[in-house]
FIGUSE-146437 format. One line per 2 residues: number of its first residue (from 1); their letters; for each residue x, y, z of N, C-alpha, C. Coordinates in pm, whole numbers, always signed. Last residue first. Example, Ala and Ser with C-alpha at 12.3 -4.5 7.8 and 13.67 -1.06 7.14 Angstrom:
<sites>
2) SA) +1285,-225,+708,+1367,-106,+714,+1290,+3,+787 ~ +1319,-569,+780,+1230,-450,+780,+1320,-330,+780
</sites>
This chain:
<sites>
62) AP) -1104,+2163,-1282,-1059,+2229,-1405,-1145,+2194,-1523 ~ -1195,+2005,-1077,-1241,+2143,-1081,-1204,+2215,-1210
60) CH) -1310,+1674,-1126,-1200,+1770,-1142,-1255,+1912,-1149 ~ -1460,+1477,-894,-1488,+1564,-1008,-1379,+1668,-1015
58) HT) -1490,+1150,-757,-1407,+1269,-779,-1451,+1343,-905 ~ -1616,+910,-716,-1694,+1031,-692,-1615,+1160,-716
56) RA) -1425,+714,-768,-1550,+714,-845,-1628,+845,-830 ~ -1227,+772,-577,-1196,+780,-720,-1324,+789,-804
54) SL) -1361,+720,-338,-1311,+854,-365,-1281,+873,-514 ~ -1398,+446,-371,-1514,+535,-361,-1473,+679,-391
52) EA) -1130,+361,-364,-1210,+342,-486,-1334,+430,-485 ~ -1061,+428,-101,-987,+487,-212,-1067,+475,-343
50) AS) -1239,+266,+41,-1246,+412,+56,-1174,+482,-58 ~ -1151,+11,-32,-1286,+54,-71,-1302,+205,-57
48) RN) -897,-16,+83,-910,-4,-61,-1046,+50,-102 ~ -812,+175,+378,-869,+59,+310,-894,+89,+163
46) HY) -679,+406,+450,-645,+284,+521,-700,+159,+451 ~ -550,+636,+200,-658,+576,+277,-609,+448,+343
44) EA) -444,+950,+68,-412,+817,+118,-526,+767,+206 ~ -495,+1143,-231,-524,+1115,-90,-487,+971,-58
42) SF) -503,+1415,-458,-445,+1287,-419,-472,+1268,-270 ~ -553,+1662,-698,-616,+1571,-604,-532,+1445,-583
40) DC) -492,+1877,-864,-396,+1838,-761,-454,+1741,-659 ~ -507,+1933,-1197,-587,+1881,-1086,-490,+1824,-984
38) RP) -363,+2005,-1421,-405,+2110,-1329,-499,+2061,-1219 ~ -461,+1715,-1609,-379,+1835,-1595,-444,+1938,-1503
36) AT) -536,+1411,-1427,-576,+1518,-1519,-486,+1640,-1501 ~ -496,+1213,-1248,-390,+1235,-1345,-425,+1343,-1447
34) CA) -550,+1187,-900,-603,+1226,-1030,-487,+1260,-1123 ~ -516,+913,-684,-456,+1034,-738,-512,+1062,-876
32) AI) -532,+731,-392,-610,+772,-509,-552,+905,-556 ~ -384,+459,-219,-379,+597,-263,-468,+615,-385
30) HR) -342,+268,+72,-404,+282,-59,-408,+429,-94 ~ -120,+51,+250,-189,+179,+236,-241,+186,+93
28) DR) -8,-194,+472,-71,-167,+342,-144,-34,+348 ~ +291,-132,+661,+146,-152,+653,+98,-126,+511
26) GR) +557,-75,+699,+523,-204,+643,+375,-233,+634 ~ +625,+179,+770,+613,+81,+879,+568,-56,+831
24) TD) +615,+325,+539,+746,+304,+600,+743,+204,+715 ~ +366,+137,+346,+423,+259,+402,+555,+226,+472
22) HF) +314,-25,+39,+353,-40,+179,+410,+91,+228 ~ +24,+28,-173,+168,+27,-146,+190,+2,+2
20) TA) -210,+37,-441,-176,-9,-307,-25,-9,-292 ~ -404,+282,-625,-297,+184,-611,-276,+150,-464
18) VT) -594,+442,-872,-594,+389,-735,-488,+279,-730 ~ -630,+733,-1062,-560,+607,-1046,-561,+568,-899
16) VP) -873,+907,-1248,-813,+880,-1116,-752,+740,-1113 ~ -1012,+949,-1480,-879,+1008,-1471,-806,+976,-1340
14) GF) -1166,+636,-1455,-1165,+764,-1527,-1025,+823,-1520 ~ -992,+463,-1265,-1134,+495,-1261,-1147,+633,-1325
12) RQ) -749,+208,-1284,-792,+343,-1324,-943,+351,-1317 ~ -528,+40,-1055,-649,+44,-1137,-683,+189,-1170
10) VN) -272,-165,-935,-306,-34,-988,-428,-45,-1079 ~ -129,-347,-765,-275,-350,-779,-326,-212,-825
8) RF) +137,-144,-636,+85,-269,-689,-68,-258,-693 ~ +426,+63,-618,+281,+48,-625,+244,-85,-687
6) RR) +668,+140,-408,+643,+45,-516,+493,+15,-517 ~ +822,+438,-326,+703,+355,-311,+688,+266,-433
4) YA) +1058,+593,-143,+1041,+516,-266,+924,+422,-245 ~ +1028,+913,-1,+1007,+769,+14,+991,+705,-123
2) TM) +1284,+1161,+10,+1155,+1112,-36,+1147,+960,-21 ~ +1425,+1349,+262,+1442,+1235,+175,+1304,+1182,+136
</sites>
């Protein structure tokens, strides 16, 4: 069963989107995901600054 995630505080850094959501235990989690075609980058982080740093330094391989 897939988790339904309601994203909030969504920001774009180039092709990468950073958002905040609650995980299944109710904790705040942050995600960075690239929206470029053929780029499979996405990662979850414990704090917002790590997700934003990852978004700013991401380079698509395609």
